[in-house]
C-alpha positions in Angstrom: 168.3 -131.1 66.7 167.1 -133.8 64.0 165.0 -131.2 62.1 168.3 -129.3 61.9 170.1 -131.7 59.7 167.7 -132.0 56.6 167.7 -128.1 56.6 171.5 -127.8 56.5 172.0 -130.7 54.0 171.0 -128.6 50.8 173.2 -125.9 51.9 176.1 -128.3 52.4 175.5 -129.8 48.9 175.4 -126.4 47.4 178.7 -125.7 49.3 180.4 -128.8 48.0 179.2 -128.2 44.4 180.6 -124.6 44.6 183.9 -125.9 46.0 184.2 -128.4 43.3 183.5 -125.7 40.6 186.2 -123.5 42.3 188.6 -126.4 42.1 187.9 -126.9 38.4 188.2 -123.4 37.8 191.7 -123.3 39.6 192.9 -126.2 37.8 191.9 -124.8 34.5 193.5 -121.6 35.2 196.9 -123.1 36.3 196.9 -125.3 33.1 196.6 -122.0 31.0 199.4 -120.5 32.9 201.6 -123.6 32.4 200.7 -123.4 28.4 
C-alpha cells in the first residue's frame, strides 16, 4: 500500500494542473461571451 501512494502522486498533480487549466479556460471563455 505505501508504494502505491508515490506512484499516484504525479498523476494527481497532473490532474490538478489539468483541472486548473480547464477552469482558467472556462473563465476566459465566459469573459469573452460577456464582452
